[in-house]
N, C-alpha and C positions, 0 to 999 in steps of 0.2 A: 409908459410907452417909449419905445426906443427912439433915440434922437436920429433924425435924418442925417445922412452923410453925403457929402459931395462926391461925385464920381471922380473928381480931380484930387481928392484928398489922399495924401500918402499914408499908407497903412504900415504899422510896425516900424516906425521910425527909430525905435529904441534898439532894434536888433541890428547887429553889424552884418553888412552884406558879405557873403563869401567871395573872396577874391581868387579867381582861378589863374594859375600861372600862364603866362603867354606862351603859345606854342604847344607842342604835344610832348609825348614821352621822350623823343629824341632830344628836344631842347632842354628837358628837365634832367637828363642824365649828366653825370659828371664828365665834362669834356677833357679834363686833365691837360697835361703839357704835351699836346700832340706834336707841336713843332720841335720841342727839345727831344722827345723820344724818337722822332723821325731822324734827327741829326745823329743821335746815338746809334741808331740802327744803320745809318749810312756809314759810320765809322766801322762798325762790325762788318758790314758788307765789303768795304774796301780791304779790311784785314783778311777776310776769307779769300778774296781774290788773290791777294799777295800770297796767302798760304797755299793756294792751289799752284801758283807759279813756283814757289819754293819747293813744294812737294814734287813737281815735275822735274825740276833741276836736281833734286836729291836722287830721283830715280835715274835720270840720264847720266849722272856722274857716278853711279853705283855706290852711293854713300849710305843707303838706307840700312845696311846691316852693320855699320861701324860701331853702333852702340848696342850691346848685346843684352842689356837689362832694361826693365821698365821700372823706373823710380820716379813717380809723378811729382814728388816733393824734393827729395834730396838730389834728384837728377838735374835740377835747375842749375846747379853749380858744376862747371866744367872741371877737369883735372887742374889742380893749382900747383903741382910740383912735378919734378922729373920722375919721382917714384910713382905718382898717381898716373902719369902718362904711360909709364912702362906697364903698369897694372892693366890699364884699359887696352893697351896694345896686345898684351898676352891673352886677354879674353877674346879679342878679335882673331888672333892667330889660331884659336881653338875651333873656329867654325869652318864649314866647308868652303865658303867663298874665298877665304885666304888660302887654305890648303890646296884647292883645286884650280884657283884662278890667279891669286895675287901673291903666291909664295915668293918670298924675297923682298916684299914691299918694305921701304924704309919707314922710319918713324915719322919723318916729315910728310911722306905721302899719306900715311895713315891719318895724320893730323888734319890734312886737307879734307878728306872725306868725313872725318869725325865732326869738324866744324859745320859742315853742311847739314848733317843729321841733327846735331845739337841745336843749330839755328831753327831747323824745322820744328823740333819739339818745343823749343823756347817760344816760338811764335804761337804755337797752340796754347801754351800757358798764358801768354799775353791776351789772346782772344778770350779765354775763359775768365780772366780777371776783369777785362773790360765789360764783358757781359754781366758778371756778378756785381761789380761796383755800380753799374748803371741801373740794373734791376732793383737792387736793394735801395738805392737812393730814391728812385721814383716811387717805390712801394712805401717806404717809410715817410716820404713827403706827401703821400696820398695824391700823387700827380698822375697816376695811371688812369686813363679813361675807362668808363664803365665797360665791362666785358673784355678788357684787354689783358688782365693779369695772367690768365691761363695761356693766352697767345704768346705773351712775352717770355713765359717759362719755356716754351718749346725749343727755341734756339739753344738755350743753356743745357737742356736735357739731351738734345741731339749732339751737342758739343762733347758732353761727357761720354756718350756712346761712341762717338768718333775716336776719342782717345783710346778706349778699350779695343776698338776695331783696328786701330793703328798698331797696337802691340800684337794683336792676333795675326795681323799681316806680317810683321817683322819676325815673329816666332817661327813662321813657316820656313824661313831661310836659315835657321840656326842649327839644323841637324840634317842627317842623311847625306844626300848628294846634291842638295839644292844650291845653286849658285846665286839665285835671286829669290825674292819672295814669290809666293804662289800668285799667278796672274789673276785668278778669280778673287783672291783676297784684296789685291790691289784695286781691281774694278769695284769691289764693294766699298773700299775706303774712298775712292774718288767719287763714286756715285753718291755716297752720303754727304760729301762736301758740296755737291751740286744741289742736293735736297736742301741743305742748310742755306745755301745761296738763294735758292728759289723762295724759301720761306721769308728770308729777310727782304728780298726784292718786292714780294707781294705786300708785306707789311708797310714798306716804305711808300709804295704806291697808294695804299689805302689811307695812310696817315697824311698824305699830301692834300687830301680834300676832307671837308667836314662830313659828318654822318648824314646830315640833311642833304647835302649836295650829292652824296653817293646814292641815297634813297631816290632822289629825283632822277638822277642819271640812269638808274637801273630800269626805269620805265621805258627808256629808249634803247635798251640793250639789243644786240644783234645775236640771237641764239645760235644761228647756223655758223656764223663766223667765230663765235666763242667756242663752239664745239670743235670746229676744225682746227683752231689754234691750240686747243687743249691737246688734240691728237698730235699736232706738230711738236708741241713741247715734249710729249712723251717719246716721240720718235727721236728728237735730238738727244734726250736723256739716254735712250738705248744706244745711239751712236757714240756717246761719250763712254759708255761701258765697254763697247767694242774697241774704242780707241785705247782704253786702259789695258785691255788684253793684248793689243798690239805692242804697247809700251812695255808691258810686263815681261815679254819674251823677246824684245828687240826685233819684232817682226818687220818694223819699218825700215830696217837696214838690210832686208832681203827683198828680192824681186824688185829691183830698182829700175824698171821700165814701165811705161804706161802708153796706151790703155791695156796692153797685154801683160802677162806675168811670166817673164823668161820666155817670151814668144808663144805662150799658151793662153787660151781664154780662161781655162780652169787648171790650176796647178796639178800635175800628174801625181805628185806625192802627197796629196791632201789628206789621205787616210792611211798613211804609213804606220802610225803609232797604234799600239795595242795596250789596253782595250780601245775600241773605236772612239769612245767619248772623250778620251784625252786629246784627240786631234782638235776638238773645238776650243780648247784652252791652251794647248802647247805646241801645235803644229804651225810654224810661221806662215806656210803657204795658205792653209785654210783660214787662219785667223785674219790674215791681211785680205784675203778674198772676201770674207764676210764683211769686213770694214769697208772695202771698196763698194760692194754691191749695196750695202745699207746706205752709203753715201749717195749713190745714184738714185735710189728709191726716195731718199729723203729730199733730194734736190727736186725730183719730179713732183712730190707731194707739196713741197714748198711753193712751186709754181702754181699749183691748183689753189692753194690757200691765198696766194697773192692775187690771183685773178678774181677770186671771190671778194677779197678785200677791196679791190678797185671799184666794186659796185656799191660800196658803203656810201651813205649820204653824208657821213662826217669826214671833213677834210683832215682832221688830225689823226683819225684812225687810218685813213688811206696812207698818209705820210709815214705812220708807224710801220705799216707792212711794206712800204717801199724800202724802208731802212732794213727790214728783215731780209728782203730779197737781195739787196745790195750786199749785205754781210754774208749771205749764203753763197753768193757767187765768189766773193773774196775767200771764204773759208775753203771752198772746193779747190780754188787755185792754190792756196797754201798747202792743202793736203797733197795735191799732185806734185808740187815743188818739193815737199818734204820727202816723198818717195824717190823722186828722180835724183835728189842730192844725198840720199842715204841718211836721212834724219839728222842733219847737223844740229848742234845744241840750239842755236838761235832760231832756226826755222821750226824745230820741234816745239819749242816753248811758244813761239808766235802762233803756231797752229792750235796749241792748247788754249792760249789766251783768246783766240778767235772763237773757240767753242763757248767760252764764258760770255763773250760779247753777244754772240748769236742767241744763246739761251736767254740772256737778259732782255734783248730786244723782242724776242717772241713773247716773253712774259708781259712786256709793256703793251704789245699789240693785243694780246689776250685780255689784259685789263681794260683797255679802251673799248674792246668789243663788248665787255660786260658793263662798263661804266663810261659811255661816250661823253666827251666834254661838250657842254652847251656851246652853240655857235649861232651867229646871227642868221636870219633868213637868207641874206645874200651869201653867207658862207656855205 
């Protein structure tokens, strides 16, 4: 007969109990060196901002065509002798920009524009090396958080594409009767720089908080504000492309009155070029008109987004969009001043830098709409 057992008796004491890890899947994933990776991406972000400024100065000083070859490796070394300088100068004197615009330029004047373009390309190489060194270090050290390897590859791939697009842009001004690079290629080059900047900014924001915190914050997201700020981001990106078209044909140095354009609401010579499609890229009157009108519409939409953000229950989100609105006002003032003073170097670069700041602030506001920070009930 089976022996009676107490209801308080422990059964199977020889078996080892299964220990479940504390937390869920997120807690069990490899967290990696989020802080160190974030700092590395912040360095890359700062370098890309400097790159955009140097690229703008290269365009404004008409330096972009001074180096007529694409040598990704050997081009890192500048001319080291008088003979090498003479050879580079001879290559430049063979292109339309010299023959039609800069004929008679001295070697010293050539060296000035050469150093601008060389510095621009050299900075691109530095950015590539900083990305490659950081990525390989974190990969080999197994410090990349779960799910982030592919993400961190993206800036490097885009950087490689950017180098190829840069040469595609420069090559457009080396033959025919072109005095500058094709404006649509310049717009593509600058647009991709802003894409890279946006990717880095978003990653920096994501890595600033833990995965668990982001998952919790997402439950309080503001879908309407997030959608509107996404639209505002795209609108600013479009305006950046239009600004590149303006810079590409020096349209900012034409029609230097405001709010009219040479006394007209719409420039009368806006469609003088044949075929008609050329006017949208090469006609200074039409290109500047498009940039102005897009600026007005962007400002109006920015006000709508700001008014919606004011209804947010989160104080930090409201503050983020207040910063966006303040920067938008400043950027419009800078744009008007740039036109009135015929796009001097300092104002033109300040206006371009303002676009970078505005774009970054909108991304931050968009991020907070998607992942609002926790606050006290009183807050």
